[in-house]
Backbone as XML, in Angstrom:
<?xml version="1.0"?>
<chain id="A" units="angstrom">
  <residue number="1" name="MET">
    <atom name="N" x="7.884" y="-40.024" z="-31.180"/>
    <atom name="CA" x="8.132" y="-39.785" z="-32.819"/>
    <atom name="C" x="7.533" y="-40.901" z="-33.335"/>
  </residue>
  <residue number="2" name="ILE">
    <atom name="N" x="7.619" y="-42.166" z="-33.134"/>
    <atom name="CA" x="6.960" y="-42.801" z="-33.982"/>
    <atom name="C" x="5.804" y="-43.283" z="-33.204"/>
  </residue>
  <residue number="3" name="ASP">
    <atom name="N" x="4.524" y="-43.747" z="-33.844"/>
    <atom name="CA" x="3.435" y="-44.265" z="-33.484"/>
    <atom name="C" x="3.550" y="-45.853" z="-33.517"/>
  </residue>
  <residue number="4" name="TRP">
    <atom name="N" x="4.363" y="-46.212" z="-32.549"/>
    <atom name="CA" x="4.894" y="-47.916" z="-33.437"/>
    <atom name="C" x="3.199" y="-48.577" z="-33.119"/>
  </residue>
  <residue number="5" name="SER">
    <atom name="N" x="2.229" y="-48.504" z="-32.287"/>
    <atom name="CA" x="1.242" y="-49.244" z="-32.645"/>
    <atom name="C" x="0.302" y="-49.104" z="-33.548"/>
  </residue>
  <residue number="6" name="HIS">
    <atom name="N" x="0.607" y="-47.712" z="-34.260"/>
    <atom name="CA" x="-0.244" y="-47.651" z="-35.390"/>
    <atom name="C" x="0.623" y="-48.313" z="-36.380"/>
  </residue>
  <residue number="7" name="ILE">
    <atom name="N" x="1.877" y="-48.360" z="-36.628"/>
    <atom name="CA" x="2.622" y="-49.164" z="-37.431"/>
    <atom name="C" x="2.351" y="-50.616" z="-37.472"/>
  </residue>
  <residue number="8" name="ASP">
    <atom name="N" x="2.337" y="-50.990" z="-36.106"/>
    <atom name="CA" x="1.946" y="-52.563" z="-36.095"/>
    <atom name="C" x="0.645" y="-52.827" z="-36.464"/>
  </residue>
  <residue number="9" name="GLU">
    <atom name="N" x="-0.250" y="-51.906" z="-36.412"/>
    <atom name="CA" x="-1.686" y="-52.011" z="-36.834"/>
    <atom name="C" x="-1.657" y="-52.056" z="-38.150"/>
  </residue>
  <residue number="10" name="LEU">
    <atom name="N" x="-0.715" y="-51.196" z="-38.923"/>
    <atom name="CA" x="-0.550" y="-51.275" z="-40.412"/>
    <atom name="C" x="-0.146" y="-52.208" z="-41.362"/>
  </residue>
  <residue number="11" name="LYS">
    <atom name="N" x="1.028" y="-52.638" z="-40.221"/>
    <atom name="CA" x="1.289" y="-53.873" z="-40.637"/>
    <atom name="C" x="0.552" y="-55.024" z="-40.568"/>
  </residue>
  <residue number="12" name="GLN">
    <atom name="N" x="-0.293" y="-55.561" z="-39.631"/>
    <atom name="CA" x="-0.773" y="-56.607" z="-39.619"/>
    <atom name="C" x="-1.982" y="-56.254" z="-40.866"/>
  </residue>
  <residue number="13" name="ASP">
    <atom name="N" x="-2.828" y="-55.190" z="-40.788"/>
    <atom name="CA" x="-3.587" y="-54.955" z="-41.935"/>
    <atom name="C" x="-2.988" y="-55.324" z="-43.450"/>
  </residue>
  <residue number="14" name="MET">
    <atom name="N" x="-2.252" y="-54.400" z="-43.260"/>
    <atom name="CA" x="-1.435" y="-54.466" z="-45.111"/>
    <atom name="C" x="-0.725" y="-55.996" z="-45.390"/>
  </residue>
  <residue number="15" name="GLU">
    <atom name="N" x="-0.548" y="-56.522" z="-44.294"/>
    <atom name="CA" x="0.222" y="-57.771" z="-44.715"/>
    <atom name="C" x="1.654" y="-57.659" z="-45.395"/>
  </residue>
  <residue number="16" name="ASP">
    <atom name="N" x="1.686" y="-58.440" z="-46.467"/>
    <atom name="CA" x="2.695" y="-58.354" z="-47.344"/>
    <atom name="C" x="3.114" y="-56.883" z="-48.359"/>
  </residue>
  <residue number="17" name="ALA">
    <atom name="N" x="1.862" y="-56.406" z="-48.108"/>
    <atom name="CA" x="1.992" y="-54.935" z="-49.071"/>
    <atom name="C" x="2.857" y="-53.994" z="-48.265"/>
  </residue>
  <residue number="18" name="PHE">
    <atom name="N" x="2.907" y="-53.858" z="-46.896"/>
    <atom name="CA" x="3.217" y="-53.231" z="-45.979"/>
    <atom name="C" x="4.637" y="-52.621" z="-46.442"/>
  </residue>
  <residue number="19" name="ASP">
    <atom name="N" x="5.531" y="-53.265" z="-46.640"/>
    <atom name="CA" x="6.858" y="-52.556" z="-47.142"/>
    <atom name="C" x="6.706" y="-52.126" z="-48.455"/>
  </residue>
  <residue number="20" name="GLU">
    <atom name="N" x="5.610" y="-52.390" z="-49.515"/>
    <atom name="CA" x="5.450" y="-51.494" z="-50.730"/>
    <atom name="C" x="4.954" y="-49.973" z="-50.194"/>
  </residue>
  <residue number="21" name="VAL">
    <atom name="N" x="4.117" y="-50.367" z="-49.275"/>
    <atom name="CA" x="3.372" y="-48.956" z="-49.144"/>
    <atom name="C" x="4.251" y="-48.197" z="-48.216"/>
  </residue>
  <residue number="22" name="VAL">
    <atom name="N" x="4.829" y="-48.463" z="-47.175"/>
    <atom name="CA" x="6.284" y="-48.052" z="-46.388"/>
    <atom name="C" x="7.352" y="-47.306" z="-47.509"/>
  </residue>
  <residue number="23" name="GLU">
    <atom name="N" x="7.467" y="-47.652" z="-48.332"/>
    <atom name="CA" x="8.451" y="-47.299" z="-49.475"/>
    <atom name="C" x="7.849" y="-46.373" z="-50.472"/>
  </residue>
  <residue number="24" name="ALA">
    <atom name="N" x="6.416" y="-46.264" z="-50.787"/>
    <atom name="CA" x="5.828" y="-45.408" z="-51.495"/>
    <atom name="C" x="5.566" y="-44.558" z="-50.828"/>
  </residue>
  <residue number="25" name="PHE">
    <atom name="N" x="5.302" y="-44.239" z="-49.331"/>
    <atom name="CA" x="5.156" y="-43.290" z="-48.570"/>
    <atom name="C" x="6.430" y="-42.201" z="-48.850"/>
  </residue>
  <residue number="26" name="LEU">
    <atom name="N" x="7.699" y="-42.933" z="-48.262"/>
    <atom name="CA" x="8.725" y="-42.537" z="-47.959"/>
    <atom name="C" x="9.331" y="-41.756" z="-49.412"/>
  </residue>
  <residue number="27" name="LEU">
    <atom name="N" x="9.124" y="-42.232" z="-50.317"/>
    <atom name="CA" x="9.463" y="-41.601" z="-51.765"/>
    <atom name="C" x="8.896" y="-40.456" z="-51.869"/>
  </residue>
  <residue number="28" name="GLU">
    <atom name="N" x="7.209" y="-40.509" z="-51.481"/>
    <atom name="CA" x="6.309" y="-39.226" z="-51.561"/>
    <atom name="C" x="6.712" y="-38.398" z="-50.934"/>
  </residue>
  <residue number="29" name="ALA">
    <atom name="N" x="6.817" y="-38.435" z="-49.483"/>
    <atom name="CA" x="7.434" y="-37.566" z="-48.704"/>
    <atom name="C" x="8.932" y="-37.226" z="-48.788"/>
  </residue>
  <residue number="30" name="SER">
    <atom name="N" x="9.735" y="-37.785" z="-49.218"/>
    <atom name="CA" x="11.032" y="-37.267" z="-49.420"/>
    <atom name="C" x="10.618" y="-35.895" z="-50.212"/>
  </residue>
  <residue number="31" name="ASP">
    <atom name="N" x="9.939" y="-36.570" z="-51.552"/>
    <atom name="CA" x="9.656" y="-35.846" z="-52.745"/>
    <atom name="C" x="9.183" y="-33.833" z="-51.872"/>
  </residue>
  <residue number="32" name="GLY">
    <atom name="N" x="8.009" y="-34.404" z="-51.308"/>
    <atom name="CA" x="7.072" y="-33.336" z="-50.915"/>
    <atom name="C" x="8.044" y="-32.485" z="-50.045"/>
  </residue>
  <residue number="33" name="VAL">
    <atom name="N" x="8.944" y="-33.215" z="-48.949"/>
    <atom name="CA" x="9.779" y="-32.334" z="-47.998"/>
    <atom name="C" x="10.893" y="-31.488" z="-49.019"/>
  </residue>
  <residue number="34" name="ALA">
    <atom name="N" x="11.350" y="-31.830" z="-50.282"/>
    <atom name="CA" x="12.575" y="-31.410" z="-50.980"/>
    <atom name="C" x="11.649" y="-30.168" z="-51.530"/>
  </residue>
  <residue number="35" name="ARG">
    <atom name="N" x="10.232" y="-30.087" z="-51.283"/>
    <atom name="CA" x="9.392" y="-28.731" z="-52.155"/>
    <atom name="C" x="9.640" y="-27.680" z="-51.200"/>
  </residue>
  <residue number="36" name="LEU">
    <atom name="N" x="9.536" y="-28.263" z="-49.898"/>
    <atom name="CA" x="9.324" y="-27.220" z="-49.382"/>
    <atom name="C" x="10.042" y="-26.192" z="-49.023"/>
  </residue>
  <residue number="37" name="GLU">
    <atom name="N" x="9.711" y="-24.846" z="-49.426"/>
    <atom name="CA" x="10.532" y="-23.618" z="-49.462"/>
    <atom name="C" x="9.599" y="-22.439" z="-48.850"/>
  </residue>
  <residue number="38" name="ALA">
    <atom name="N" x="10.353" y="-21.818" z="-48.326"/>
    <atom name="CA" x="10.040" y="-20.479" z="-47.698"/>
    <atom name="C" x="9.225" y="-19.313" z="-48.854"/>
  </residue>
  <residue number="39" name="THR">
    <atom name="N" x="10.107" y="-19.665" z="-49.595"/>
    <atom name="CA" x="9.841" y="-18.338" z="-50.921"/>
    <atom name="C" x="8.213" y="-19.066" z="-51.657"/>
  </residue>
  <residue number="40" name="VAL">
    <atom name="N" x="8.098" y="-20.046" z="-51.524"/>
    <atom name="CA" x="6.647" y="-20.358" z="-52.453"/>
    <atom name="C" x="5.426" y="-19.732" z="-51.821"/>
  </residue>
  <residue number="41" name="PRO">
    <atom name="N" x="4.380" y="-19.708" z="-52.275"/>
    <atom name="CA" x="3.025" y="-18.748" z="-52.086"/>
    <atom name="C" x="2.525" y="-19.502" z="-50.693"/>
  </residue>
  <residue number="42" name="ALA">
    <atom name="N" x="2.238" y="-18.598" z="-49.734"/>
    <atom name="CA" x="1.587" y="-19.403" z="-48.602"/>
    <atom name="C" x="0.523" y="-20.604" z="-49.242"/>
  </residue>
  <residue number="43" name="GLN">
    <atom name="N" x="-0.127" y="-20.268" z="-49.900"/>
    <atom name="CA" x="-1.225" y="-21.453" z="-50.186"/>
    <atom name="C" x="-0.514" y="-22.612" z="-50.892"/>
  </residue>
  <residue number="44" name="THR">
    <atom name="N" x="0.321" y="-22.482" z="-51.450"/>
    <atom name="CA" x="1.159" y="-23.652" z="-51.900"/>
    <atom name="C" x="2.177" y="-24.591" z="-51.148"/>
  </residue>
  <residue number="45" name="LEU">
    <atom name="N" x="2.678" y="-23.463" z="-49.973"/>
    <atom name="CA" x="3.401" y="-24.169" z="-48.932"/>
    <atom name="C" x="2.427" y="-24.939" z="-48.070"/>
  </residue>
  <residue number="46" name="ALA">
    <atom name="N" x="1.103" y="-24.103" z="-47.781"/>
    <atom name="CA" x="0.620" y="-25.176" z="-46.760"/>
    <atom name="C" x="-0.303" y="-26.214" z="-47.000"/>
  </residue>
  <residue number="47" name="ALA">
    <atom name="N" x="-0.799" y="-25.891" z="-48.589"/>
    <atom name="CA" x="-1.032" y="-27.381" z="-49.092"/>
    <atom name="C" x="-0.242" y="-28.429" z="-49.423"/>
  </residue>
  <residue number="48" name="ASP">
    <atom name="N" x="1.450" y="-28.031" z="-49.325"/>
    <atom name="CA" x="2.270" y="-29.075" z="-49.289"/>
    <atom name="C" x="2.402" y="-30.055" z="-47.972"/>
  </residue>
  <residue number="49" name="LEU">
    <atom name="N" x="2.240" y="-28.642" z="-46.632"/>
    <atom name="CA" x="2.140" y="-29.356" z="-45.461"/>
    <atom name="C" x="1.168" y="-30.092" z="-45.360"/>
  </residue>
  <residue number="50" name="HIS">
    <atom name="N" x="0.293" y="-29.960" z="-45.832"/>
    <atom name="CA" x="-1.328" y="-30.530" z="-45.385"/>
    <atom name="C" x="-0.989" y="-31.905" z="-45.626"/>
  </residue>
  <residue number="51" name="PHE">
    <atom name="N" x="-0.573" y="-32.235" z="-47.258"/>
    <atom name="CA" x="0.131" y="-33.614" z="-47.883"/>
    <atom name="C" x="0.778" y="-34.024" z="-46.928"/>
  </residue>
  <residue number="52" name="LEU">
    <atom name="N" x="1.511" y="-33.717" z="-46.433"/>
    <atom name="CA" x="2.543" y="-34.212" z="-45.926"/>
    <atom name="C" x="2.462" y="-34.835" z="-44.392"/>
  </residue>
  <residue number="53" name="ARG">
    <atom name="N" x="1.291" y="-33.670" z="-43.802"/>
    <atom name="CA" x="0.901" y="-33.884" z="-42.699"/>
    <atom name="C" x="-0.165" y="-35.523" z="-42.755"/>
  </residue>
  <residue number="54" name="GLY">
    <atom name="N" x="-0.916" y="-35.515" z="-43.279"/>
    <atom name="CA" x="-1.826" y="-36.352" z="-43.883"/>
    <atom name="C" x="-1.251" y="-38.122" z="-43.891"/>
  </residue>
  <residue number="55" name="ALA">
    <atom name="N" x="-0.273" y="-37.930" z="-44.868"/>
    <atom name="CA" x="0.603" y="-38.797" z="-44.875"/>
    <atom name="C" x="1.549" y="-39.487" z="-43.715"/>
  </residue>
  <residue number="56" name="ALA">
    <atom name="N" x="1.674" y="-38.378" z="-42.976"/>
    <atom name="CA" x="2.704" y="-38.642" z="-42.227"/>
    <atom name="C" x="2.106" y="-39.616" z="-40.811"/>
  </residue>
  <residue number="57" name="LEU">
    <atom name="N" x="0.553" y="-38.961" z="-40.737"/>
    <atom name="CA" x="-0.493" y="-39.887" z="-39.985"/>
    <atom name="C" x="-0.941" y="-41.224" z="-40.370"/>
  </residue>
  <residue number="58" name="ASN">
    <atom name="N" x="-0.832" y="-41.578" z="-41.318"/>
    <atom name="CA" x="-1.002" y="-42.657" z="-42.138"/>
    <atom name="C" x="-0.025" y="-43.480" z="-41.691"/>
  </residue>
  <residue number="59" name="LEU">
    <atom name="N" x="1.133" y="-43.121" z="-41.554"/>
    <atom name="CA" x="2.069" y="-43.858" z="-41.233"/>
    <atom name="C" x="2.607" y="-43.847" z="-39.790"/>
  </residue>
  <residue number="60" name="GLY">
    <atom name="N" x="2.258" y="-43.134" z="-39.193"/>
    <atom name="CA" x="2.539" y="-43.258" z="-37.510"/>
    <atom name="C" x="3.834" y="-42.287" z="-37.350"/>
  </residue>
  <residue number="61" name="PHE">
    <atom name="N" x="3.926" y="-41.449" z="-38.173"/>
    <atom name="CA" x="5.010" y="-40.166" z="-37.929"/>
    <atom name="C" x="4.491" y="-39.357" z="-37.250"/>
  </residue>
  <residue number="62" name="ALA">
    <atom name="N" x="4.374" y="-39.210" z="-35.739"/>
    <atom name="CA" x="3.475" y="-38.323" z="-34.967"/>
    <atom name="C" x="4.115" y="-37.034" z="-34.802"/>
  </residue>
  <residue number="63" name="GLU">
    <atom name="N" x="5.545" y="-37.025" z="-34.165"/>
    <atom name="CA" x="6.177" y="-35.543" z="-34.373"/>
    <atom name="C" x="6.191" y="-35.212" z="-35.494"/>
  </residue>
  <residue number="64" name="PHE">
    <atom name="N" x="6.455" y="-35.541" z="-36.846"/>
    <atom name="CA" x="6.986" y="-35.046" z="-38.022"/>
    <atom name="C" x="5.399" y="-34.463" z="-38.849"/>
  </residue>
  <residue number="65" name="ALA">
    <atom name="N" x="4.091" y="-34.954" z="-38.119"/>
    <atom name="CA" x="2.963" y="-34.665" z="-38.695"/>
    <atom name="C" x="2.682" y="-33.224" z="-37.549"/>
  </residue>
  <residue number="66" name="ALA">
    <atom name="N" x="2.901" y="-33.368" z="-36.855"/>
    <atom name="CA" x="2.412" y="-32.290" z="-35.865"/>
    <atom name="C" x="3.186" y="-30.913" z="-36.598"/>
  </residue>
  <residue number="67" name="LEU">
    <atom name="N" x="4.458" y="-31.430" z="-36.890"/>
    <atom name="CA" x="5.246" y="-30.072" z="-37.007"/>
    <atom name="C" x="4.764" y="-29.433" z="-38.403"/>
  </residue>
  <residue number="68" name="CYS">
    <atom name="N" x="4.314" y="-30.579" z="-39.122"/>
    <atom name="CA" x="3.897" y="-30.166" z="-40.490"/>
    <atom name="C" x="2.338" y="-29.258" z="-40.432"/>
  </residue>
  <residue number="69" name="GLY">
    <atom name="N" x="1.577" y="-29.987" z="-39.172"/>
    <atom name="CA" x="0.304" y="-29.559" z="-38.938"/>
    <atom name="C" x="0.476" y="-27.837" z="-39.016"/>
  </residue>
  <residue number="70" name="GLU">
    <atom name="N" x="1.632" y="-28.072" z="-37.325"/>
    <atom name="CA" x="1.343" y="-26.183" z="-36.729"/>
    <atom name="C" x="2.107" y="-25.378" z="-38.124"/>
  </residue>
  <residue number="71" name="GLY">
    <atom name="N" x="3.075" y="-25.722" z="-39.073"/>
    <atom name="CA" x="3.705" y="-25.066" z="-40.280"/>
    <atom name="C" x="2.491" y="-24.659" z="-41.256"/>
  </residue>
  <residue number="72" name="GLU">
    <atom name="N" x="1.114" y="-26.025" z="-41.168"/>
    <atom name="CA" x="0.223" y="-25.453" z="-42.132"/>
    <atom name="C" x="-0.672" y="-24.455" z="-41.577"/>
  </residue>
  <residue number="73" name="ALA">
    <atom name="N" x="-0.832" y="-24.332" z="-40.263"/>
    <atom name="CA" x="-1.375" y="-23.610" z="-39.837"/>
    <atom name="C" x="-0.990" y="-22.160" z="-39.876"/>
  </residue>
  <residue number="74" name="GLN">
    <atom name="N" x="0.542" y="-22.201" z="-39.851"/>
    <atom name="CA" x="1.204" y="-20.690" z="-39.831"/>
    <atom name="C" x="0.965" y="-20.077" z="-41.247"/>
  </residue>
  <residue number="75" name="ALA">
    <atom name="N" x="1.160" y="-21.344" z="-42.654"/>
    <atom name="CA" x="0.959" y="-20.520" z="-43.763"/>
    <atom name="C" x="-0.506" y="-20.243" z="-43.951"/>
  </residue>
  <residue number="76" name="ASN">
    <atom name="N" x="-1.183" y="-20.872" z="-43.697"/>
    <atom name="CA" x="-2.801" y="-20.365" z="-43.780"/>
    <atom name="C" x="-2.994" y="-19.213" z="-43.102"/>
  </residue>
  <residue number="77" name="ALA">
    <atom name="N" x="-2.372" y="-18.648" z="-41.790"/>
    <atom name="CA" x="-2.350" y="-17.466" z="-41.327"/>
    <atom name="C" x="-1.672" y="-16.175" z="-41.795"/>
  </residue>
  <residue number="78" name="GLY">
    <atom name="N" x="-0.918" y="-16.827" z="-43.009"/>
    <atom name="CA" x="-0.244" y="-15.271" z="-43.639"/>
    <atom name="C" x="1.014" y="-15.805" z="-43.166"/>
  </residue>
  <residue number="79" name="GLN">
    <atom name="N" x="1.855" y="-16.373" z="-42.357"/>
    <atom name="CA" x="3.101" y="-16.313" z="-41.932"/>
    <atom name="C" x="4.024" y="-17.381" z="-42.176"/>
  </residue>
  <residue number="80" name="ALA">
    <atom name="N" x="3.919" y="-17.727" z="-43.588"/>
    <atom name="CA" x="5.008" y="-18.817" z="-44.321"/>
    <atom name="C" x="6.086" y="-18.294" z="-43.933"/>
  </residue>
  <residue number="81" name="ALA">
    <atom name="N" x="6.577" y="-17.374" z="-43.583"/>
    <atom name="CA" x="8.267" y="-16.887" z="-43.595"/>
    <atom name="C" x="8.199" y="-17.337" z="-42.138"/>
  </residue>
  <residue number="82" name="GLN">
    <atom name="N" x="7.237" y="-17.845" z="-41.100"/>
    <atom name="CA" x="7.759" y="-18.188" z="-39.578"/>
    <atom name="C" x="7.858" y="-19.467" z="-39.777"/>
  </residue>
  <residue number="83" name="VAL">
    <atom name="N" x="7.384" y="-20.682" z="-40.669"/>
    <atom name="CA" x="7.646" y="-22.050" z="-40.718"/>
    <atom name="C" x="8.903" y="-22.270" z="-40.029"/>
  </residue>
  <residue number="84" name="ASP">
    <atom name="N" x="9.103" y="-23.410" z="-39.164"/>
    <atom name="CA" x="10.405" y="-23.945" z="-39.129"/>
    <atom name="C" x="10.578" y="-24.730" z="-40.332"/>
  </residue>
  <residue number="85" name="LEU">
    <atom name="N" x="10.802" y="-24.646" z="-41.292"/>
    <atom name="CA" x="11.059" y="-25.881" z="-42.287"/>
    <atom name="C" x="12.345" y="-26.491" z="-42.153"/>
  </residue>
  <residue number="86" name="ALA">
    <atom name="N" x="13.407" y="-26.131" z="-41.532"/>
    <atom name="CA" x="14.378" y="-26.550" z="-40.910"/>
    <atom name="C" x="14.045" y="-27.777" z="-39.847"/>
  </residue>
  <residue number="87" name="ALA">
    <atom name="N" x="13.439" y="-27.674" z="-38.988"/>
    <atom name="CA" x="12.464" y="-28.501" z="-38.125"/>
    <atom name="C" x="11.829" y="-29.717" z="-38.813"/>
  </residue>
  <residue number="88" name="ILE">
    <atom name="N" x="11.262" y="-29.149" z="-39.767"/>
    <atom name="CA" x="9.991" y="-30.086" z="-40.319"/>
    <atom name="C" x="11.164" y="-31.078" z="-40.921"/>
  </residue>
  <residue number="89" name="ARG">
    <atom name="N" x="11.947" y="-30.628" z="-41.500"/>
    <atom name="CA" x="13.029" y="-32.074" z="-42.373"/>
    <atom name="C" x="13.515" y="-32.562" z="-41.553"/>
  </residue>
  <residue number="90" name="ALA">
    <atom name="N" x="14.322" y="-31.788" z="-40.430"/>
    <atom name="CA" x="14.952" y="-32.558" z="-39.807"/>
    <atom name="C" x="14.137" y="-33.682" z="-39.135"/>
  </residue>
  <residue number="91" name="SER">
    <atom name="N" x="12.907" y="-33.507" z="-38.885"/>
    <atom name="CA" x="11.824" y="-34.562" z="-37.901"/>
    <atom name="C" x="11.502" y="-35.561" z="-38.887"/>
  </residue>
  <residue number="92" name="PHE">
    <atom name="N" x="11.230" y="-35.236" z="-40.173"/>
    <atom name="CA" x="11.333" y="-36.411" z="-41.252"/>
    <atom name="C" x="12.374" y="-37.157" z="-41.154"/>
  </residue>
  <residue number="93" name="GLU">
    <atom name="N" x="13.500" y="-36.809" z="-41.636"/>
    <atom name="CA" x="14.993" y="-37.520" z="-41.563"/>
    <atom name="C" x="14.665" y="-38.207" z="-40.177"/>
  </residue>
  <residue number="94" name="ALA">
    <atom name="N" x="14.659" y="-37.589" z="-39.176"/>
    <atom name="CA" x="14.734" y="-38.543" z="-37.860"/>
    <atom name="C" x="13.842" y="-39.572" z="-37.698"/>
  </residue>
  <residue number="95" name="SER">
    <atom name="N" x="12.835" y="-39.518" z="-38.553"/>
    <atom name="CA" x="11.456" y="-40.256" z="-38.282"/>
    <atom name="C" x="12.061" y="-41.355" z="-39.123"/>
  </residue>
  <residue number="96" name="ARG">
    <atom name="N" x="12.483" y="-41.086" z="-40.187"/>
    <atom name="CA" x="12.456" y="-41.952" z="-41.372"/>
    <atom name="C" x="13.675" y="-42.800" z="-40.942"/>
  </residue>
  <residue number="97" name="GLN">
    <atom name="N" x="14.853" y="-42.318" z="-40.246"/>
    <atom name="CA" x="15.759" y="-43.291" z="-39.603"/>
    <atom name="C" x="15.196" y="-44.188" z="-38.615"/>
  </residue>
  <residue number="98" name="ALA">
    <atom name="N" x="13.973" y="-43.648" z="-37.474"/>
    <atom name="CA" x="14.055" y="-44.584" z="-36.477"/>
    <atom name="C" x="12.692" y="-45.409" z="-37.005"/>
  </residue>
  <residue number="99" name="LEU">
    <atom name="N" x="12.166" y="-45.264" z="-38.307"/>
    <atom name="CA" x="11.403" y="-46.064" z="-38.689"/>
    <atom name="C" x="12.027" y="-47.299" z="-39.234"/>
  </residue>
  <residue number="100" name="ALA">
    <atom name="N" x="13.477" y="-47.516" z="-39.786"/>
    <atom name="CA" x="13.878" y="-48.161" z="-40.398"/>
    <atom name="C" x="14.515" y="-48.592" z="-39.347"/>
  </residue>
  <residue number="101" name="SER">
    <atom name="N" x="15.034" y="-48.444" z="-37.939"/>
    <atom name="CA" x="15.710" y="-49.056" z="-37.501"/>
    <atom name="C" x="14.942" y="-50.026" z="-36.142"/>
  </residue>
  <residue number="102" name="GLY">
    <atom name="N" x="14.131" y="-49.324" z="-36.136"/>
    <atom name="CA" x="12.866" y="-49.850" z="-35.253"/>
    <atom name="C" x="12.058" y="-51.427" z="-35.949"/>
  </residue>
  <residue number="103" name="LEU">
    <atom name="N" x="12.109" y="-51.066" z="-37.332"/>
    <atom name="CA" x="11.365" y="-52.102" z="-38.117"/>
    <atom name="C" x="12.743" y="-53.183" z="-37.853"/>
  </residue>
  <residue number="104" name="ARG">
    <atom name="N" x="13.599" y="-52.636" z="-38.433"/>
    <atom name="CA" x="14.830" y="-53.735" z="-38.095"/>
    <atom name="C" x="14.931" y="-54.497" z="-37.007"/>
  </residue>
  <residue number="105" name="THR">
    <atom name="N" x="14.739" y="-53.990" z="-35.858"/>
    <atom name="CA" x="14.602" y="-54.570" z="-34.390"/>
    <atom name="C" x="13.661" y="-55.378" z="-34.593"/>
  </residue>
  <residue number="106" name="ARG">
    <atom name="N" x="12.287" y="-54.879" z="-34.661"/>
    <atom name="CA" x="11.112" y="-55.890" z="-34.756"/>
    <atom name="C" x="11.302" y="-56.928" z="-35.476"/>
  </residue>
  <residue number="107" name="ALA">
    <atom name="N" x="11.929" y="-56.705" z="-36.614"/>
    <atom name="CA" x="12.147" y="-58.225" z="-37.249"/>
    <atom name="C" x="12.769" y="-59.182" z="-36.749"/>
  </residue>
  <residue number="108" name="ALA">
    <atom name="N" x="14.143" y="-58.579" z="-35.793"/>
    <atom name="CA" x="15.167" y="-59.653" z="-35.555"/>
    <atom name="C" x="14.404" y="-60.891" z="-34.349"/>
  </residue>
</chain>
């Protein structure tokens, strides 16, 4: 679900700014996930999923990124109604919780 080696590398590279980067990602991603609706035009859905996929990859949310990529491909293929938005939302929430829990454990 979480690519911890990527998180560790990002934390090392970002040092003191890591917490701010995580917070900004979570805010932007939460807003993006909240915008996901099957009723928007396919191009809009694909663009939102593309943004979320890229952001997720930057923070190591591997499963969430994969689901966003699948949904993006479906939307681009004219199958926006087939995108499993519930699974995408659930994966984001589970990833967010796993990140918070893992960061607490690693800090202890």
